[in-house]
N, CA, C and O atoms as a DFTB+ gen file, in Angstrom:
296 C
 N C O
     1  1      13.434       6.512       5.510
     2  2      12.281       5.682       5.239
     3  2      12.574       4.252       5.660
     4  3      13.685       3.746       5.497
     5  1      11.554       3.623       6.202
     6  2      11.713       2.244       6.658
     7  2      10.595       1.394       6.062
     8  3       9.424       1.770       6.112
     9  1      10.965       0.251       5.501
    10  2       9.979      -0.677       4.960
    11  2       9.348      -1.466       6.102
    12  3      10.038      -1.892       7.029
    13  1       8.033      -1.656       6.029
    14  2       7.301      -2.387       7.053
    15  2       6.653      -3.610       6.421
    16  3       6.013      -3.508       5.375
    17  1       6.817      -4.753       7.049
    18  2       6.178      -5.988       6.602
    19  2       4.675      -5.856       6.822
    20  3       4.251      -5.432       7.897
    21  1       3.862      -6.208       5.831
    22  2       2.404      -6.083       5.965
    23  2       1.840      -7.005       7.045
    24  3       0.725      -6.791       7.521
    25  1       2.606      -8.032       7.436
    26  2       2.164      -8.920       8.515
    27  2       2.385      -8.295       9.891
    28  3       1.820      -8.754      10.883
    29  1       3.213      -7.239       9.948
    30  2       3.499      -6.557      11.208
    31  2       2.616      -5.338      11.429
    32  3       2.186      -5.077      12.552
    33  1       2.342      -4.585      10.356
    34  2       1.525      -3.373      10.463
    35  2       1.057      -2.961       9.069
    36  3       1.659      -3.324       8.058
    37  1      -0.029      -2.196       9.044
    38  2      -0.569      -1.677       7.789
    39  2      -0.654      -0.158       7.868
    40  3      -0.792       0.396       8.959
    41  1      -0.575       0.519       6.732
    42  2      -0.720       1.976       6.756
    43  2      -2.169       2.358       7.040
    44  3      -3.075       1.533       6.925
    45  1      -2.370       3.606       7.409
    46  2      -3.724       4.099       7.617
    47  2      -4.518       3.973       6.323
    48  3      -3.957       3.998       5.228
    49  1      -5.816       3.840       6.467
    50  2      -6.699       3.765       5.314
    51  2      -6.555       5.045       4.483
    52  3      -6.520       6.144       5.036
    53  1      -6.475       4.907       3.194
    54  2      -6.366       5.984       2.203
    55  2      -5.054       6.759       2.253
    56  3      -4.929       7.793       1.597
    57  1      -4.073       6.281       3.020
    58  2      -2.744       6.900       3.048
    59  2      -1.943       6.363       1.866
    60  3      -1.750       5.152       1.752
    61  1      -1.476       7.246       0.989
    62  2      -0.683       6.803      -0.153
    63  2       0.701       6.387       0.327
    64  3       1.361       7.125       1.059
    65  1       1.139       5.194      -0.092
    66  2       2.421       4.630       0.329
    67  2       3.087       3.915      -0.847
    68  3       2.441       3.592      -1.844
    69  1       4.378       3.678      -0.709
    70  2       5.089       2.798      -1.632
    71  2       4.865       1.365      -1.172
    72  3       4.895       1.089       0.028
    73  1       4.640       0.455      -2.108
    74  2       4.513      -0.954      -1.750
    75  2       5.446      -1.794      -2.616
    76  3       5.809      -1.409      -3.727
    77  1       5.823      -2.945      -2.081
    78  2       6.583      -3.938      -2.832
    79  2       5.650      -5.124      -3.037
    80  3       5.126      -5.699      -2.083
    81  1       5.456      -5.472      -4.290
    82  2       4.578      -6.582      -4.642
    83  2       5.419      -7.697      -5.258
    84  3       6.204      -7.455      -6.174
    85  1       5.255      -8.903      -4.759
    86  2       5.967     -10.073      -5.285
    87  2       4.928     -11.064      -5.778
    88  3       4.308     -11.767      -4.981
    89  1       4.735     -11.122      -7.095
    90  2       3.708     -11.999      -7.650
    91  2       4.130     -13.461      -7.654
    92  3       3.348     -14.334      -7.276
    93  1       5.352     -13.734      -8.076
    94  2       5.822     -15.112      -8.171
    95  2       7.256     -15.194      -7.669
    96  3       8.078     -14.322      -7.952
    97  1       7.537     -16.229      -6.936
    98  2       8.892     -16.449      -6.429
    99  2       9.860     -16.508      -7.598
   100  3       9.590     -17.172      -8.598
   101  1      10.967     -15.828      -7.478
   102  2      11.984     -15.849      -8.521
   103  2      11.869     -14.691      -9.501
   104  3      12.835     -14.380     -10.198
   105  1      10.716     -14.050      -9.571
   106  2      10.562     -12.881     -10.432
   107  2      10.913     -11.624      -9.647
   108  3      10.828     -11.602      -8.419
   109  1      11.302     -10.594     -10.355
   110  2      11.641      -9.341      -9.686
   111  2      10.398      -8.717      -9.065
   112  3       9.313      -8.767      -9.644
   113  1      10.563      -8.133      -7.889
   114  2       9.415      -7.477      -7.264
   115  2       9.065      -6.182      -7.991
   116  3       9.898      -5.601      -8.687
   117  1       7.837      -5.747      -7.822
   118  2       7.340      -4.521      -8.421
   119  2       7.136      -3.508      -7.293
   120  3       6.585      -3.852      -6.248
   121  1       7.570      -2.276      -7.493
   122  2       7.407      -1.213      -6.499
   123  2       6.533      -0.127      -7.110
   124  3       6.802       0.344      -8.215
   125  1       5.481       0.275      -6.385
   126  2       4.621       1.330      -6.892
   127  2       3.889       2.025      -5.749
   128  3       3.949       1.583      -4.601
   129  1       3.196       3.117      -6.074
   130  2       2.433       3.887      -5.088
   131  2       0.981       3.426      -5.124
   132  3       0.385       3.298      -6.193
   133  1       0.423       3.181      -3.950
   134  2      -0.985       2.805      -3.844
   135  2      -1.484       3.170      -2.455
   136  3      -0.772       3.818      -1.689
   137  1      -2.688       2.763      -2.131
   138  2      -3.260       3.004      -0.809
   139  2      -4.261       1.909      -0.482
   140  3      -4.760       1.221      -1.372
   141  1      -4.550       1.755       0.812
   142  2      -5.609       0.833       1.236
   143  2      -6.930       1.573       1.149
   144  3      -7.034       2.723       1.577
   145  1      -7.936       0.916       0.597
   146  2      -9.256       1.534       0.507
   147  2     -10.315       0.540       0.980
   148  3     -10.135      -0.670       0.838
   149  1     -11.421       1.042       1.544
   150  2     -12.491       0.147       1.989
   151  2     -13.170      -0.514       0.790
   152  3     -13.256       0.079      -0.285
   153  1     -13.652      -1.743       0.980
   154  2     -14.400      -2.417      -0.083
   155  2     -15.669      -1.644      -0.412
   156  3     -16.062      -1.566      -1.576
   157  1     -16.308      -1.077       0.596
   158  2     -17.548      -0.329       0.391
   159  2     -17.390       1.061       1.001
   160  3     -17.577       1.240       2.204
   161  1     -17.047       2.034       0.177
   162  2     -16.811       3.385       0.686
   163  2     -18.099       4.091       1.101
   164  3     -18.046       5.137       1.747
   165  1     -19.254       3.533       0.737
   166  2     -20.521       4.142       1.143
   167  2     -20.916       3.735       2.559
   168  3     -21.805       4.339       3.159
   169  1     -20.251       2.706       3.091
   170  2     -20.542       2.222       4.441
   171  2     -19.438       2.683       5.390
   172  3     -18.328       2.154       5.324
   173  1     -19.704       3.656       6.274
   174  2     -18.657       4.161       7.174
   175  2     -18.168       3.122       8.179
   176  3     -17.123       3.315       8.800
   177  1     -18.901       2.032       8.348
   178  2     -18.513       0.975       9.289
   179  2     -17.825      -0.203       8.613
   180  3     -17.533      -1.209       9.260
   181  1     -17.568      -0.083       7.331
   182  2     -16.944      -1.177       6.585
   183  2     -15.518      -1.410       7.089
   184  3     -14.702      -0.488       7.094
   185  1     -15.220      -2.631       7.507
   186  2     -13.876      -2.959       7.985
   187  2     -13.071      -3.744       6.945
   188  3     -11.861      -3.914       7.096
   189  1     -13.737      -4.220       5.896
   190  2     -13.028      -4.936       4.823
   191  2     -12.354      -3.909       3.919
   192  3     -12.901      -2.833       3.678
   193  1     -11.183      -4.238       3.428
   194  2     -10.422      -3.308       2.611
   195  2      -9.629      -4.062       1.561
   196  3      -9.556      -5.290       1.602
   197  1      -9.036      -3.344       0.623
   198  2      -8.104      -3.917      -0.354
   199  2      -7.121      -2.824      -0.783
   200  3      -7.335      -1.639      -0.525
   201  1      -6.049      -3.245      -1.438
   202  2      -5.091      -2.293      -1.990
   203  2      -5.657      -1.772      -3.311
   204  3      -6.104      -2.560      -4.145
   205  1      -5.642      -0.467      -3.505
   206  2      -6.085       0.109      -4.769
   207  2      -5.103      -0.306      -5.865
   208  3      -3.901      -0.397      -5.613
   209  1      -5.591      -0.552      -7.052
   210  2      -4.760      -0.891      -8.223
   211  2      -3.948      -2.165      -8.045
   212  3      -2.866      -2.290      -8.619
   213  1      -4.442      -3.100      -7.271
   214  2      -3.718      -4.347      -7.044
   215  2      -4.676      -5.509      -7.297
   216  3      -5.802      -5.508      -6.800
   217  1      -4.233      -6.490      -8.063
   218  2      -5.113      -7.603      -8.400
   219  2      -5.202      -8.634      -7.276
   220  3      -6.233      -9.288      -7.119
   221  1      -4.137      -8.786      -6.498
   222  2      -4.135      -9.769      -5.422
   223  2      -3.486      -9.144      -4.184
   224  3      -2.271      -8.950      -4.145
   225  1      -4.296      -8.832      -3.182
   226  2      -3.785      -8.161      -1.982
   227  2      -2.644      -8.903      -1.312
   228  3      -1.756      -8.276      -0.733
   229  1      -2.650     -10.223      -1.380
   230  2      -1.609     -11.002      -0.699
   231  2      -0.253     -10.898      -1.405
   232  3       0.758     -11.330      -0.851
   233  1      -0.212     -10.336      -2.611
   234  2       1.066     -10.144      -3.300
   235  2       1.873      -8.993      -2.705
   236  3       3.094      -8.952      -2.857
   237  1       1.203      -8.058      -2.028
   238  2       1.904      -6.931      -1.406
   239  2       2.584      -7.440      -0.137
   240  3       1.931      -7.968       0.763
   241  1       3.894      -7.276      -0.081
   242  2       4.683      -7.819       1.039
   243  2       5.176      -6.752       2.017
   244  3       5.247      -7.001       3.220
   245  1       5.520      -5.554       1.503
   246  2       6.064      -4.481       2.327
   247  2       5.482      -3.152       1.878
   248  3       5.057      -3.001       0.733
   249  1       5.466      -2.187       2.795
   250  2       5.053      -0.832       2.460
   251  2       5.961       0.159       3.164
   252  3       6.633      -0.172       4.141
   253  1       5.968       1.391       2.647
   254  2       6.830       2.432       3.183
   255  2       6.150       3.783       2.968
   256  3       5.588       4.011       1.897
   257  1       6.183       4.694       3.959
   258  2       5.590       6.011       3.755
   259  2       6.306       6.756       2.637
   260  3       7.500       6.561       2.414
   261  1       5.574       7.601       1.945
   262  2       6.187       8.432       0.915
   263  2       6.990       9.549       1.562
   264  3       6.595      10.074       2.603
   265  1       8.113       9.916       0.956
   266  2       8.867      11.062       1.511
   267  2       8.107      12.361       1.236
   268  3       7.273      12.432       0.334
   269  1       8.411      13.365       2.020
   270  2       7.786      14.686       1.832
   271  2       8.306      15.322       0.538
   272  3       9.461      15.129       0.159
   273  1       7.444      16.071      -0.121
   274  2       7.845      16.803      -1.321
   275  2       8.624      18.038      -0.889
   276  3       8.181      18.756       0.007
   277  1       9.772      18.301      -1.504
   278  2      10.557      19.492      -1.115
   279  2       9.739      20.767      -1.284
   280  3       9.030      20.925      -2.277
   281  1       9.836      21.666      -0.325
   282  2       9.098      22.924      -0.353
   283  2       9.373      23.721      -1.615
   284  3       8.486      24.413      -2.116
   285  1      10.595      23.632      -2.139
   286  2      10.968      24.397      -3.337
   287  2      10.167      23.941      -4.568
   288  3      10.112      24.658      -5.567
   289  1       9.560      22.780      -4.504
   290  2       8.785      22.281      -5.635
   291  2       7.305      22.616      -5.509
   292  3       6.546      22.398      -6.453
   293  1       6.885      23.133      -4.380
   294  2       5.466      23.433      -4.171
   295  2       5.114      24.824      -4.633
   296  3       3.959      25.236      -4.528
């Protein structure tokens, strides 16, 4: 897995990924699973988006694809 800076690239819309969120300098970062979603899901042409479950999109600094679930667990 490789972490990607959000200023370099973004994950596909609705792709669940790990993100690193840094709210304030000096505080520990928070890592969690989320996805990018359109602001208006009823409009197929909507280009505006935000991170699901995130209060401030600019706090997300890096993202990483989720690893595959082992077949033995499926």
